[in-house]
N, C-alpha and C positions, 0 to 999 in steps of 0.2 A: 802418416798422419801429421805432416810437418805443420799443417795450418794451426793445431792446437798450441804448440809452443810460441809460434809466431803471434798468435792472438794474445797469449799471457804476457809475453815481454812487451809488445806494443800497447797493451792495456795498463800495464804498471807504469811504463814510461810515460805515456801521454797523459792519463787521467790523475793519477797519484801525484805526479810531478806538478801537473797543472793546478792541483789543489793547494798549492803554496800561496795562492792569492789570498788565502785567509789570514796570512801573516804579514800582508802589506799594510802600508799606511792607508788611512781613509782616503787622502787625495789621490792615491794611485789605484785603488781598487774600485771605488765608486764610479768612475767613468766607464768601466768594463761591464757593469751590470746591465742586464737586459730585462729580465723578469723579476729580479730582486728589487725591492723598493729602495729608493735612494736614501731613505730616512733611517735606515737600520744603523744600530749603535755600533756594531762590530763588523769588520769584513769576514770574519768567521761565520756569519749568519746568512752567507750566500746560499741561494738555492742551488740544488743539484744540477737542475738543467743549464744554470748559468755556467757552472764549472765545466760541464759537457761542451757547451757552445765556445767557451774561451779555449778550451783544449783544441777544438777542431780549428779555431783561428790561429792559435799561436804554434801548435805542433802538427806539422803535416803528417807525421807518423800515426796520428789519431785516426786518419783515413785507412791506413792499413789495418788498424784494430777493427774498424767497422766491417771492412771488406771480409777480412778472415772470420769475424764473428758471424756475418751472414752466410758465409760458407759453411761453417760448422753447423749452424741451425738448419740450413737446407739439406745438408748432407744426412743429419739425423732425421729430418722429415721424410726424406726419400727412403732411407732405410726402413722407417716405420711404415710407410705407404706400402712399399713392396712386400713386406712381412705380412702385413694385414691382407693384401691382395692374394698372396700365395696361400694363406689359410682359408680364406673365403672359397678360392677356386679349388682348392685340393679336396674339399668334401663333396 
């Protein structure tokens, strides 16, 4: 299960490091806003979706996080589906 450590490390690197936009000056952070209104008082008021999109644009390792996250979710969905299927057909 190598995908879980890869997911955690890439998540921490890409999304927590990208949230440093909250500490930028107004002139540097506001042009990067997509869904956050331009009239917010502080850069720390940025919407979560904007942090996510900026992380995808600036850190290519964010895509690794998304891929491994989708793999983990689909793996658990597969395990759940096969377990339910075995229980249904066992009776």
